[in-house]
C-alpha positions as CSV (number, residue, x, y, z in Angstrom):
1,A,108.4,83.7,79.8
2,L,107.5,82.7,83.3
3,L,109.4,85.6,84.7
4,A,107.4,88.0,82.5
5,V,104.2,86.5,83.9
6,Y,105.3,87.0,87.5
7,T,106.4,90.5,86.8
8,R,103.1,91.4,85.2
9,R,101.2,89.8,88.1
10,N,103.3,91.7,90.7
11,A,102.6,95.0,88.8
12,L,98.9,94.5,89.6
13,L,99.4,94.2,93.3
14,P,98.1,97.1,95.5
15,V,101.6,97.9,96.7
16,H,102.5,99.1,93.2
17,I,99.9,101.8,93.5
18,L,102.1,103.6,96.0
19,P,104.3,106.3,94.5
20,P,108.1,105.6,94.8
21,E,108.4,108.6,97.2
22,I,106.0,106.9,99.7
23,L,107.7,103.6,99.4
24,A,111.1,105.3,100.0
25,R,109.7,107.0,103.1
26,I,108.4,103.6,104.4
27,F,111.8,102.1,103.7
28,Q,113.4,104.9,105.6
29,F,111.5,103.9,108.8
30,L,112.7,100.3,108.2
31,T,116.4,101.4,108.2
32,I,115.8,102.5,111.8
33,M,113.7,99.5,112.9
34,D,115.6,96.7,111.2
35,Q,119.2,97.7,111.1
36,P,121.7,95.5,109.4
37,G,124.4,93.8,111.4
38,D,122.4,92.1,114.2
39,I,124.2,88.9,115.1
40,T,122.4,85.6,115.7
41,R,123.7,82.2,116.4
42,V,122.3,79.1,114.6
43,K,123.9,76.0,116.2
44,T,127.7,76.7,115.9
45,K,127.4,79.3,113.2
46,R,127.4,83.1,113.7
47,L,125.1,84.8,111.3
48,V,124.9,88.5,110.6
49,S,121.6,89.8,109.5
50,L,121.2,92.1,106.5
51,G,118.2,93.7,108.2
52,W,116.1,96.1,106.1
53,I,118.3,95.5,103.1
54,A,117.0,91.9,102.7
55,S,113.5,92.9,103.7
56,V,113.3,95.5,101.0
57,T,115.7,94.6,98.1
58,H,115.0,90.9,98.1
59,V,111.2,91.0,97.8
60,Y,110.1,92.8,94.6
61,R,112.1,94.1,91.7
62,H,110.2,97.4,92.0
63,W,111.1,97.7,95.7
64,R,114.7,97.0,94.9
65,Q,114.8,99.7,92.3
66,V,113.2,102.3,94.6
67,A,115.7,101.4,97.3
68,L,118.7,101.7,95.0
69,D,117.4,105.0,93.7
70,T,117.1,106.5,97.2
71,P,120.6,107.4,98.4
72,R,119.5,108.5,101.9
73,L,118.5,104.9,102.7
74,W,122.1,103.8,102.4
75,G,123.6,106.6,104.6
76,R,123.3,104.5,107.9
77,V,126.4,102.4,107.3
78,S,126.9,99.3,109.4
79,L,130.5,98.2,110.0
80,R,129.3,94.8,111.3
81,L,128.6,93.7,107.7
82,G,132.3,93.9,106.7
83,S,134.2,96.3,104.5
84,R,132.6,95.1,101.3
85,W,129.1,96.0,102.4
86,S,130.3,99.2,104.1
87,D,132.0,100.3,100.9
88,E,128.8,99.4,98.9
89,M,126.5,101.4,101.3
90,I,128.8,104.4,101.1
91,A,128.8,104.2,97.3
92,R,125.0,103.8,97.2
93,S,124.5,106.8,99.5
94,K,126.1,109.1,96.9
95,S,126.0,112.6,98.5
96,A,123.5,111.8,101.3
97,P,124.7,112.3,104.9
98,L,126.4,109.3,106.5
99,T,125.9,107.8,109.9
100,I,128.5,105.2,110.8
């Protein structure tokens, strides 16, 4: 029930007024500016950033769906994330051109 309330509230936010095509175009700029695979160190641990993937798909359910429905976002494949992520990005890119 609480999830339904949050979903309804989020649907009223101004960001939901944007058509999915506009959101996808904004996300496309993020794929260039915030690329996955940047490595940072926290104490002794080496962390690999998901970059735009986390910024887009882990915010709103609507954003996640727009990103998943836009194959060209997934065409810039980062090998730094490992083979599992590389395979997933290639699968999500469908027939969009790939940059590896």
